[in-house]
N, C-alpha and C positions, 0 to 999 in steps of 0.2 A: 701689516701686521701679517706673517706669514700661519698657515697651520700647522700646527704642531701635533702630533698624534701621541700621547701617550700612552699608559697604561688605563682605558678605559675600558666600561662595561662592552659586550660581545655587541649590542645593538646598536650602541654608537660607531664602532668599526665599522656599521655597511650604510653609514648615514651618508652622503656626498657631499660637495660643495666645500665653501673654504669658512673660516671663521667668521663671527658674527661681524666684523668689522668691515671682511673682503668679501666683495660680490664678483662672481664669476662663474665657472662650471654648475649647472643642475643638474646634472648625474647623479643618482642614490646609489646604483651600483659601479663604485669607483674603484675595487680595492686589485681591480685585473689588470694585467700588464696589456698595453697597445702594442702590438708586432705587426710593420708593415715589411715586404720586401720591395727592394728594390725597382723592381717592375711596377708598381704600386706608388713610385714615387720618382717619376722618371725627371723630373727638372733637378733632381739629385745626383742623377746619374754620371757617375767619372768625376767626383768631388772626394777629397783625400779626405777619409774615414773620420782621423780626430779634428776636422775643420768641421763638421756638422753639428751642431748645436740645435738648443732648441729651450722655446719660452712661453708662459703664457702671459693673458693679457687680461689685468681686471682691475676694479676701483676699489681702490684702500682710503676709507672715508672720504670717498666721493671724488676722489683722485683715479685720474687711468695711469697706469704703472703696468711695465714689463718685469716682469721676476723671470731670468735664467730657471729651466729646472734641467733634471740632469736626462742624459740619453745617451743611446749604447749604440753603435755599430757592430752587430757580429758576422766578418765574412765567410761565405761557404763555397763549396768547390765540389764539382764533382768528380770522387775518385774513386780506381778498383780496392775492394776487399784484399785483394792477394788472397794467400794459402797461409795458414798458420805454419811455423815454420817445423821443421821436421824434429831439433831438437832446443834446449835454451842456450847453447852455446851459439847458436845463430845470430850472426850482427846485422841487425836490424838498415836496412835501408829508406831514407824519405821516397815515398811516391803512391804506395798502399797503406792499407790500414794496419796490417800488421807489420808491416817493412818488408814483406817481401817482394818480387818479381809484379808486377802491377798488372796482372792477370786476372782474368776470370770477372762476375759480376760487378759493376761499378752502384754508387748511390750520391745524391747527394750530401754531404759532412760539413763540419762545423770546420773552418781549418785552424790549426795549430801548431806552432813552431815547436812545440814542446813535445808532440807525438809525431809518429811517421807519416803521419796524414799532408804536415808542414803548413808553410804559409800560404796562402792564396796567391794563385797565379798572377791574376789583377788587384793588384794592392790600393786600385781605387774603388768606391761604393760600384758595385756593379747586379743586374738585374736581380742573382739570386742570394745577393748578400738580405741581411735584413737588419730594420733598427725596432729599436724598443724604447717606450719610456712608459710610466704609470701613470692610468687615468686620473690617478688621485692627486697628479699634479696639473691635471687640466685647469682652464679657466676659460673665461668668456669671450665672445665674436670682438676682436677687435675692430670701433670704430674706423668711419672714414678718415678722420683725423688724426690716426694713432703715431702713424709714420713708422718708424723701425726702430729696434733697440740699437742703442749705443753699440760699438764694436766689430758690428756683423758688416757682411759685405753687401755694398745697396742692391736691391734687385734680387737678392738670391732667395728670395722668401717664400715656403711652402705652408698654406694652411692645413694641416688637418681637422676636420669635425670628426668627432664621436657621438653618435647617433644610440641611445637606448631601443629597442626594438619593442621593448614591453612596455615605456612611458614615453609617448609620441611628442612629449614636450618637452625632454630631457636631452640637453648636449653641450658638448664640451669642447674646449677647442685648443690648439697646441698648434705652437709657431716655431717651423723649421727654418734655421737660417746656415749662411757657412760665415764660419769667421777664421783667420789665422791667429790671433791672440788668446779667443775664450778655451777657456777647458770645457771641455762636453759634460763633465761632472756636474758643474755646476757648484762644485766643492762639496757636494754631499757623496756618500757612500752606503748605499743601502745593505748591500749584501757582501761579506769578505768569508773567500773560499780560502782553507788551506790544504791543498791536496798534498799529501806526506805519505810517503813509500817506506815501511819500514827498512828495506833493502838499497833507499838511496835516489841516484838519479833513473828516470823512468828508461829510456831511452839506453841506457848502459846495462840496467838491473834487473829489469822486468822479464820476468819468464813466460813467457809468448807461447810456450808451445805445452807444458806441465806444470800449474800451479802447484801449492796456493801462492797470491803473494798478500803477504798483511799489510794492512795500513792503519795509520791513525790520523785520517783526516776528519776536518772538521769544516762544518758550513754553520755561523753564527749570524744574525741581524741583532738588530733591537727587538724583535720577536719570538726568535728561537735558536736552539742550536743540534744542529744534526751532527751524526756522528756516522763514519764508514769502517769496516774492519777489513774489508776485501771487497774485492770489484764487485761484488753481486749479496755485499752483507750491510744493509742499511739496518743500524742496529742503536741507535740513539735517538729520540726527540724528547728537546725540553721548548717549553715553553716559557715566555719571559712573563713571571706575575709581579704583583706588588713589591713582596720582600725579595724579586731577584730571581735567579732562573729556580724551575721548580725541578722534581726528579724525573729522572728518566722512565718514561713510559712506553718507550716499544721494546717488546724482545726482539722483532724482526718482520719485514716485509717481502714476503715468501711466496715462492711459487713451487709444485709439485706437478706430475701427472696426476697424481691419486693420493688421496689421506693415509700415511701411514706408510706409503710404499717408497723409498727414498734411495731408490736406485736412480734418481734424475731429482736434483732440490738444487737453491743456491749454493748449497755446501761442494755439491758436483761439478757443477758449473766453475766455481773458485780454482777448483784442486785440476782442472782441465785445462784446453787451451784458451786464449783471451788475450784483449789489448785495449789499450785505449784510444778511443777517437778525439777528443777533446776535454782537456780540461780548463775551462776561461773563467776569468774572474774581471768581473765591470763594474762601474757605481749602480746600475740597475738590475741586472741580473748575472749568478752564476749559473756557467753549464759545465755539466759532466756526462761525458759519452763513452761508451763501453762495449764490446763487441764479444761474443765466445761464449756458447750455451750447450757446451757436451757436443753433440752429432751438430747442433746448430751452431758452428762457429761463427755466421752473419746476424745471428740473432743478439739484439740492440735494446740498450735499455738508456734514454738519456735522460736527466735530470735537470731542469730548470728550475734554479733558485732565487726566489724574487724576495723583497721585504718580507711579508706576510704569510708566505705560501710558498709549496713545493711544488712541479706540475711533473708528472713520470709519464714519459711514453715510452711504451715498450712495441717493439718491430717484431714479430715472431718470422724470422727465416731458416724452416728446419724442412726436413722432411716431412712425410705425413706421421702425424703423433695421435693416441688415443685420446688425449685430451688434457687442460690447464688450468689450472686453479692460481687464481692471484689474491693474496687474501693478507691480512694485517693481524698481529697476534702482537699485544701487549704483555708489560712484562707485568710483578706484581706489585711493585708499585701503582699501578694504575687500578688497585682492587681499592673498593668504595666508590669509585665512578659511577658515573650512568652512561650506557649505551642507548641508543635510540635512534632510529631511521625514519625514512617516509614513511614505512609500511609497520613499525615498532614501536609501541607508546616507551618510554623509559624504563632500563631493566637495571639491576645494578650488578655491575661487574665485581664478582667473588667467588669464582672458582666453581662453582654451581648453576648447573646448567636451565635456563631458562628458556619459556614458551616465544621464541622469536617465528615471525614469519618467515615464510621461505620464498616469498613474492621476490622480484629482484628489488631493488632500493636503488629509487634516482639519488638520495645522501644518506649518508652517517655522521654521525655524533658523538665523541666520547668527552665528556665532562666532567669536572668536581672541583674542587677546592686546585687540587693540584695542577690544573690546565685545560686548554680547552681544545678538541679537533674539529673541524669540520668536513667532510670526506665526499668527493663523488670516484665515482669510478665508472669508466664508460668505454665499447669497445665497437669498433669497425672492423667490420669485413667482407672480400667476396667470395666469401668459402662459403658452403649451402650446406643444409642438413645440419646443421648445430643446435646445441640447447644448450641453454645457462641454467645453472641453479643456484639457491643461495646457500653458502654456511655460514654458519653462527656457531662456535662451542664456547662455554665458558664451564670448562674442568681442569681441575689441580689435579687430575690421576686419570688420563683420556688412556684408553686403550691403545693407541697406535701410536706407533713410534714418532718422535717429533721430528726428526732427522738433523737438526740443529736449533742452536739457542737452549733455552730452559725446557724445562719436562712438564709443561702446563699450557693448558691455554686459559687466557683470561679474555674473554673477551674478543676471540678472535672471530673475525668474518672476512667474506668476499666473496667473489665470482666464480664459480667452478665451472668453464665449458668445456663441454661433453658432446665429443666428435662420433666414429673421428673425424680429425680437422685434417684436412686435404694437405697435399704438399704448398709451402708456402717460402721454400727456395729459390731466389730468383734463377739460382746458376741450374735450375733443371726445370724447364719450362716442360707444358703449362703451367702455371703454379697462381696461387690465391693470395689474396695478402690479409694477414689479419693485426691490429694496431690496438694496443690499449692506453689508454690516459685517466690515468690518475692524478688530482686533485686536493691537496692535503693544504689546510687554513689555518697557522698556530695561532691564537688568541689566550689572553690571560685566563685563568680559572673563575670558573662561575658553578653555582647551582641554578640558573635562571634560566626554564626550562624552555619558555615560551621566547625568549632571546636567543635560545641557541638555535630552535627551530626555526626561528624568522631569519638567524645568518644562515644558515645549511640551505635554506629555501633558495637565498639569494646566492650560493656559490653554486646550486646546481643548473640557476635562471643562468648564471654565466657560462657553464660547459654546456647548455642546451641552446641559449639564444643569446649568444656573444653581443656586447656593443658594437657597430660596425662603424665601419671607418672610409673617411672621403677624403681624396688629396686633391687641392688646386693651387697654383700660383697664386699666390699672394701680392697685390699689386696696391699699396696703400695711395 
């Protein structure tokens, strides 16, 4: 009996293990992805990415069983950013992020033949490529007499053990093999990313020198729908509830230097130079990665979309700036929902300001009958002298200009990093680094505060104490 996750209560979605008749993984924190590089899987180096398949081993009604699970390889390469073209008439060429001469700073990027980054020069699975599967698909350890699944290349197996550092007795196992005949997706597709520019084909129509570049791009899974209307405009979040997709809860994921100061915001980022690094859609995850934020043409945001969550990584690469805020602003459809965090008991989102702690929250949650969002936000930096303050606002008529989106703050919250922030542009050494990582887990609507708190704590544990992975040759 294969485990199927339907529209369940929030707490149930954070309990690992398989269905009652299937014995396998004992991981309780099993919602996160498992990501390994080729360097961590040396026995698979040189394999064709499309030949790598994954299995779990478990006992179903007492019978030992191999079950194929989805696995995905995303190829990466080191490539120059290039420079933003002087005009929108510039004809791009493969070899840099901006499609210009391959000069200047470089970075490890996801390869994509659909952008000017292009395909990986090494088409096989190499040391910097990534392999990903979902921990929820893990099983138990294969016994000595388990043999190998049908259809795999004999002797090609690699066992990956996943251990929970917060629960010494909890583990899960996934077994990787090569096969020239099996489909790595195992017949599943957890996420669909439909990248759609209003202008048409990316390489021939995208305005890399001077935007905007409107989109109607959508990401869908059996848990959520996310929409984008331009490169830096993430404007739609809907969770899948018992009655289908809920209302759009998001006004926008927003960035400014200072609240009410609109000289730099997602709107001005879209209206200036920019380019896409990758738009990838696989069975386990989709990836959306882009650059270009006014005088930070190498500043980059990468979205990873998994079955129940989005992970957003932002790499600041710009000259010294005074500050940066990263916050979520909800739509009027969120009115009546509850905002709570690790530092604040529940307050109602209603356009009326509440007393919310200014202490940095390790997790946040917004929940109600409309949907449930569990959120973490982390920053890592080599810069010194920075202070982080917490922003929360619930006002239908705020005094500040909103820069873009609607004219209201509905439960808006996030971190404001106040500097000055030292130079982070690798083209102008010495430079510091500053990276933000935000995770949003999308769940059905609930008003169960205890379940939401438990679920959000688990998401924070994923961020601060991730499941550890170790690989070794499998020799039955």
